C-alpha positions in Angstrom: -57.5 -54.4 147.3 -59.8 -51.3 147.5 -63.5 -52.1 147.3 -65.5 -50.9 144.3 -67.0 -47.5 145.2 -70.0 -48.1 143.1 -70.7 -51.4 144.7 -70.0 -50.6 148.3 -71.5 -47.1 148.5 -75.1 -48.4 148.3 -74.4 -50.6 151.4 -74.2 -48.9 154.8 -72.2 -51.8 156.4 -70.3 -51.7 159.6 -66.6 -51.0 159.0 -65.9 -54.4 160.6 -67.7 -56.1 157.7 -66.1 -53.9 155.1 -62.6 -54.8 156.4 -63.5 -58.5 156.4 -64.7 -58.3 152.8 -61.5 -56.4 151.7 -59.3 -59.0 153.4 -61.2 -61.8 151.8 -60.9 -60.3 148.3 -57.2 -59.5 148.8 -56.5 -63.1 149.7 -58.4 -64.4 146.7 -56.7 -61.8 144.4 -53.3 -62.9 145.5 -54.1 -66.5 144.7 -54.4 -65.9 140.9 -54.9 -62.3 139.6 -51.6 -60.9 141.0 -49.8 -64.1 139.8 -51.2 -63.7 136.3 -50.4 -60.0 136.2 -46.8 -60.6 137.4 -46.3 -63.3 134.8 -47.6 -61.0 132.1 -45.2 -58.3 133.2 -42.3 -60.7 133.2 -43.3 -61.8 129.6 -43.3 -58.2 128.5 -39.7 -57.7 129.9 -38.6 -60.9 128.2 -40.3 -60.0 124.9 -38.4 -56.6 125.0 -35.1 -58.4 125.5 -35.9 -60.8 122.6 -36.9 -57.8 120.4 -33.5 -56.2 121.0 -31.8 -59.5 120.3 -33.8 -59.9 117.1 -32.7 -56.4 115.9 -29.1 -57.3 116.5 -29.5 -60.7 114.7 -31.2 -58.9 111.7 -28.4 -56.4 111.6 -25.8 -59.2 111.2 -28.0 -61.0 108.7 -28.4 -57.9 106.6 -24.6 -57.3 106.7 -24.0 -60.9 105.6 -26.5 -60.6 102.8 -24.5 -57.7 101.3 -21.5 -60.0 101.0 -23.4 -63.1 99.6 -23.7 -63.2 95.8 -27.2 -64.6 95.6 -28.7 -61.8 97.6 -30.3 -58.7 96.1 -28.2 -56.4 98.3 -24.9 -57.9 97.2 -22.2 -55.3 97.3 -19.8 -56.9 94.9 -22.1 -57.4 91.9 -19.6 -55.5 89.7 -16.3 -53.9 90.6 -16.1 -50.2 90.0 -13.2 -48.3 88.6 -11.6 -45.1 89.7 -9.6 -42.6 87.7 -6.7 -40.8 89.3 -4.6 -38.0 87.8 -1.0 -37.6 89.0 2.3 -36.2 87.9 1.0 -32.7 86.9 3.2 -29.8 87.7 2.6 -28.1 91.0 -0.5 -26.0 91.0 -1.6 -27.3 87.6 -4.6 -29.5 86.8 -4.0 -30.7 83.1 -7.1 -32.9 83.2 -9.7 -34.6 85.3 -11.2 -37.9 84.5 -13.9 -40.4 85.6 -14.3 -44.1 84.8 -17.2 -46.5 84.7 -17.1 -50.2 85.7 -16.5 -51.1 82.0 -13.1 -49.4 82.0 -10.0 -51.6 82.1 -7.3 -50.9 84.6 -4.3 -49.2 83.1 -1.9 -46.3 83.2 -1.8 -43.6 80.5 0.5 -40.6 79.9 -1.3 -37.4 78.7 1.3 -35.2 76.9 0.7 -31.6 75.9 4.3 -30.6 76.2 5.3 -30.9 72.5 4.9 -28.2 69.7 1.5 -28.4 68.1 -0.4 -29.6 71.2 -3.5 -27.6 71.8 -6.9 -27.5 73.4 -10.1 -27.4 71.5 -11.4 -23.9 71.0 -14.5 -22.3 69.6 -14.1 -19.8 66.7 -14.9 -16.3 67.9 -14.7 -12.9 66.2 -15.6 -9.3 67.1 -16.5 -6.0 65.3 -14.8 -2.7 65.8 -16.1 -0.6 68.6 -19.2 1.3 67.4 -20.7 4.7 68.4 -23.2 3.0 70.6 -24.9 -0.3 71.2 -28.3 1.0 70.6 -27.5 3.5 67.9 -28.6 2.8 64.3 -25.7 1.5 62.3 -27.0 2.9 59.0 -26.0 -0.3 57.1 -27.9 -2.1 54.5 -27.2 -5.6 53.1 -26.9 -9.1 54.4 -24.7 -11.2 56.6 -24.4 -15.0 55.9 -23.3 -17.0 58.9 -23.0 -20.8 58.5 -25.3 -20.8 55.5 -28.0 -18.7 57.4 -28.7 -15.3 55.8 -29.5 -12.3 58.1 -30.9 -9.2 56.5 -29.5 -5.9 57.8 -31.4 -2.6 57.5 -30.2 1.0 58.1 -32.1 1.2 61.4 -30.5 -1.9 62.9 -28.3 -1.4 66.0 -25.8 -3.8 67.5 -28.6 -5.0 69.8 -31.2 -5.6 67.1 -28.6 -7.2 64.9 -27.4 -9.6 67.6 -31.1 -10.5 68.3 -31.7 -11.3 64.6 -28.6 -13.6 64.6 -29.7 -15.4 67.8 -33.2 -16.0 66.5 -32.1 -17.1 63.0 -32.6 -20.8 63.6 -29.2 -22.4 62.6 -28.9 -26.0 61.5 -27.9 -28.5 64.1 -24.2 -28.3 64.8 -24.0 -24.9 63.1 -25.3 -22.8 65.9 -23.8 -19.4 66.7 -24.2 -17.0 69.6 -24.2 -13.2 69.1 -23.5 -10.8 71.9 -22.8 -7.1 72.4 -19.8 -6.3 74.6 -18.5 -2.8 75.1 -20.2 -1.5 71.8 -18.8 -4.5 69.8 -20.7 -7.3 68.1 -19.2 -10.6 69.1 -19.9 -13.8 67.1 -18.9 -17.2 68.7 -19.5 -20.7 67.4 -21.4 -22.9 69.9 -19.1 -25.8 69.4 -15.3 -26.1 69.6 -13.1 -27.6 66.9 -12.1 -26.8 63.4 -15.1 -28.5 61.9 -17.3 -25.8 63.5 -15.3 -22.7 62.4 -17.5 -19.7 61.5 -18.3 -19.5 57.8 -19.0 -15.8 57.1 -19.9 -13.8 54.0 -21.7 -10.5 53.2 -23.5 -8.3 50.8 -23.5 -4.5 50.9 -20.1 -4.5 52.8 -21.8 -5.0 56.2 -19.0 -7.0 57.7 -16.3 -4.7 56.4 -18.2 -1.7 57.8 -18.5 -3.4 61.2 -14.7 -4.2 61.1 -15.2 -8.0 61.2 -13.9 -8.1 57.7 -11.1 -6.2 56.1 -11.4 -6.0 52.3 -13.7 -9.0 52.3 -11.7 -11.3 54.6 -11.6 -11.7 58.3 -9.8 -8.9 60.0 -7.0 -10.6 62.0 -7.0 -8.1 64.8 -10.6 -8.9 65.5 -10.3 -12.7 65.7 -10.7 -13.4 69.3 -10.2 -17.2 69.0 -9.3 -19.3 66.1 -11.2 -22.6 65.8 -9.0 -25.4 67.1 -9.1 -29.1 67.8 -7.7 -30.7 71.0 -4.3 -32.3 70.1 -2.2 -34.2 72.5 -0.4 -37.5 72.8 -1.8 -40.5 74.7 1.0 -43.0 75.5 3.0 -41.4 72.7 0.2 -41.6 70.1 -1.1 -38.2 68.9 -4.9 -37.9 69.0 -7.2 -35.2 67.7 -10.7 -34.4 69.0 -13.0 -31.5 68.5 -13.9 -31.2 72.2 -12.1 -30.9 75.5 -14.5 -33.4 77.1 -13.6 -36.8 75.5 -15.5 -40.0 75.9 -14.4 -42.1 72.9 -10.7 -42.3 73.5 -10.3 -44.8 76.4 -13.3 -47.2 76.7 -15.4 -46.4 79.8 -13.3 -43.3 80.6 -14.2 -39.6 80.3 -11.4 -37.1 80.0 -11.9 -33.4 80.8 -9.0 -31.4 79.5 -8.2 -28.4 81.8 -7.5 -24.9 80.5 -3.9 -25.1 81.7 -3.0 -28.3 79.9 -0.9 -27.0 77.0 2.8 -27.3 77.7 2.4 -29.9 80.5 2.1 -33.7 81.0 0.2 -35.8 83.5 -0.4 -39.5 84.3 -3.9 -41.1 84.3 -4.4 -44.3 86.3 -7.5 -46.4 86.0 -7.7 -48.8 88.9 -10.2 -51.0 90.7 -12.5 -49.2 93.2 -13.4 -51.6 95.9 -14.9 -49.0 98.3 -18.4 -50.5 98.3 -17.2 -54.1 99.1 -14.7 -52.9 101.7 -17.5 -50.8 103.4 -19.7 -53.9 103.4 -16.9 -55.9 105.1 -16.5 -53.2 107.7 -20.2 -53.1 108.3 -20.2 -56.9 108.8 -17.5 -56.6 111.4 -19.4 -53.9 113.3 -22.7 -55.8 113.3 -20.9 -59.0 114.3 -19.4 -57.2 117.3 -22.7 -55.5 118.3 -24.4 -58.9 118.5 -21.5 -60.4 120.4 -21.5 -57.5 122.9 -25.3 -57.9 123.4 -25.0 -61.7 123.9 -22.1 -61.2 126.4 -24.2 -58.7 128.4 -27.4 -60.8 128.5 -25.9 -64.3 129.0 -23.0 -63.6 131.2 -22.6 -62.7 134.9 -21.6 -59.3 136.4 -19.9 -58.9 139.7 -21.8 -56.7 142.1 -19.5 -57.1 145.1 -17.2 -59.7 146.6 -20.1 -61.9 147.6 -22.6 -61.3 144.8 -22.9 -61.7 141.1 -25.7 -60.6 138.9 -26.7 -63.0 136.1 -27.8 -61.7 132.7 -31.5 -62.0 131.7 -30.7 -64.8 129.2 -28.1 -66.6 131.3 -30.5 -69.6 131.7 -31.4 -69.8 128.0 -28.9 -72.3 126.7 -30.0 -71.8 123.1 -29.0 -68.2 123.3 -25.9 -68.8 125.4 -24.5 -71.1 122.8 -25.0 -68.6 120.0 -22.0 -66.5 121.0 -19.7 -69.5 120.7 -21.3 -70.5 117.4 -20.6 -67.1 115.9 -17.0 -67.2 117.0 -16.5 -70.6 115.6 -18.0 -69.6 112.3 -15.7 -66.5 112.2 -12.7 -68.6 113.0 -13.0 -71.7 110.9 -11.3 -72.1 107.5 -13.0 -73.1 104.3 -11.8 -76.3 102.6 -10.4 -74.6 99.4 -9.7 -71.4 97.6 -7.0 -68.7 97.5 -8.5 -67.2 100.7 -9.7 -69.7 103.3 -10.2 -67.6 106.4 -10.6 -64.0 107.7 -7.0 -63.9 108.8 -6.0 -64.0 105.1 -7.9 -60.7 104.6 -6.3 -59.0 107.7 -9.4 -59.7 109.9 -8.8 -61.4 113.3 -10.9 -62.9 116.1 -9.7 -61.6 119.5 -9.8 -63.2 122.9 -13.2 -61.5 123.6 -14.6 -63.3 120.5 -14.8 -60.0 118.6 -13.7 -59.4 115.0 -11.1 -56.7 114.2 -9.6 -55.5 111.0 -6.0 -55.7 112.1 -4.2 -55.3 108.8 -5.9 -52.7 106.5 -3.1 -53.0 103.9 -3.7 -56.8 103.6 -7.4 -56.3 103.1 -7.0 -53.6 100.5 -4.4 -55.6 98.6 -6.7 -58.7 98.6 -9.6 -56.7 97.3 -7.7 -54.9 94.5 -5.5 -57.8 93.4 -7.7 -60.8 94.0 -11.2 -59.4 93.8 -12.9 -62.6 92.4 -11.1 -64.8 94.9 -12.3 -62.6 97.8 -15.9 -62.8 96.4 -15.7 -66.6 96.3 -14.4 -66.8 99.8 -17.0 -64.4 101.3 -19.9 -66.2 99.5 -18.9 -69.5 101.1 -18.1 -68.0 104.4 -21.3 -65.9 104.7 -23.5 -68.8 103.7 -22.7 -70.3 107.1 -23.7 -67.0 108.9 -26.9 -66.7 106.8 -27.9 -70.3 107.8 -27.1 -69.7 111.5 -29.2 -66.5 111.5 -32.1 -68.3 109.8 -32.1 -70.8 112.6 -32.8 -67.9 115.0 -34.8 -65.3 113.1 -36.2 -67.4 110.2 -39.9 -68.3 110.0 -39.3 -71.3 112.2 -36.3 -69.9 114.0 -35.8 -70.0 117.8 -36.2 -66.3 118.4 -39.2 -66.0 116.0 -40.9 -69.0 117.7 -40.2 -67.7 121.2 -41.6 -64.2 120.4 -44.7 -65.8 118.9 -45.0 -67.9 122.0 -44.7 -64.8 124.2 -47.5 -63.2 122.3 -49.8 -66.2 122.6 -49.1 -66.7 126.3 -49.6 -63.0 126.9 -53.0 -63.1 125.2 -54.0 -66.1 127.3 -52.9 -64.3 130.5 -54.8 -61.2 129.5 -57.9 -63.3 129.1 -57.3 -65.0 132.4 -56.8 -61.6 134.1 -60.0 -60.2 132.6 -61.9 -63.3 133.7 -60.4 -63.2 137.2 -61.3 -59.5 137.5 -64.8 -60.2 136.4 -65.0 -63.1 139.0 -63.6 -60.9 141.7 -66.2 -58.2 140.9 -68.9 -60.8 141.2 -67.3 -62.1 144.4 -67.3 -58.6 145.8 -71.0 -58.2 145.1 -71.7 -61.6 146.6 -69.8 -60.8 149.8 -71.5 -57.4 150.1 -74.9 -59.1 149.7 -74.0 -61.8 152.2 -72.7 -59.5 154.9 -75.5 -57.0 154.3 -78.0 -59.8 154.9 -76.0 -61.0 157.9 -75.9 -57.5 159.2 -79.6 -57.1 158.8 -80.3 -60.4 160.6 -78.0 -59.4 163.5 -79.7 -56.0 163.7 -83.1 -57.8 163.8 -81.9 -60.2 166.5 -80.6 -57.3 168.5 -83.9 -55.5 168.1 -85.8 -58.5 169.2 -83.4 -59.0 172.1 -84.0 -55.5 173.2 -87.7 -55.7 172.8 -87.8 -59.0 174.8 -85.8 -57.4 177.5 -88.1 -54.5 177.7 -91.2 -56.8 177.9 -89.6 -58.9 180.6 -88.7 -55.8 182.6 -92.3 -54.6 182.3 -93.7 -58.0 183.5 -91.2 -57.9 186.3 -92.5 -54.5 187.4 -96.1 -55.6 187.2 -95.3 -58.7 189.2 -93.6 -56.7 191.9 -96.5 -54.2 192.0 -99.1 -56.9 192.5 -97.0 -58.6 195.1 
């Protein structure tokens, strides 16, 4: 121990006394302060180990919760569905599809190969090519589009006419978009299907002059696209819809017809999507093995050389040592009833190192897709045991929780003892300094007195010799 500079600097003690004080304080410090400090450091190390253990336990507990029906994080609360398109000609799409959980599994043939099959199209017409897009057309009259009348004046150009049409304010479902392309006025219905075909009329011969009409009727050469409904057969039944995105044909399924569909067929399959549940099972296996690995490391022994083995930090904690075996027993035991009674039935095995492995992915996938509810029932029972075991360790009154709280309480007590002992040692240092300072003063006084007495006796001796 090094003496306090502030305490010792005011004393001009002999180095012998200072060394004696330092040795005294060192001996007293070793009796309690260093022991308290070492115990606190050991507690910090053990707390760190238990913190890591708690993290691993919480990881497995969370993974178990996602497989237990009563938990908020339950992964199998509702099976999802997936939509798969197959059988289309090479390089073709025909359609894409998506399914919600409400869809029923099934297989459907989508057939566009027969005469009369079609995709939904929007009605679109164009004018003849004009002199210029921003040149006055010199036309006067009106154009009526879907019951909306647009006035045309002799100063209107293609641009101003298209602007009038786009700002006309059509009724819902009757909207039309006007555009100018290569000095032509193009009118296109905003919706596909025959129900939304353009209804056009005129006064003053405006549409005839533009070339959209010919003698009062649509000019065939300038019809870009006839209004058409989507027509195809679903499992042999012809259906008609005004749009290519269809949500009301198969419950819970959205069909998106592709532009290359006509003349082709494809097969749509709606099946169970167990991705979420399978991922939760895989996560459980990972967390189980992480905990088992940690327990093996901390409770086992490691060979250092032929004559020495190093024991894990928790090798003497029998409550923790037994946990590894408990986990393996839980993973390996069979439930009393049900279509699935153990992990083996799902293609999950416990190996010789007490680790779980998914050894048969096909068996797991088949169980999930063919016996989803039975798998749910098995996992709920199985994971209840794991949840109960975890609660015994990390629950409010669990062993790990209790131990970590005890570590904190003992550490606080040790910190108070260390603080008290440091205060006592500071006072003891001051006491020793005062004591040896007084002793030093007394010894200096005695030496002075001895010296003075010797000088006096010498003087008397000299006087005596002189008189003699």
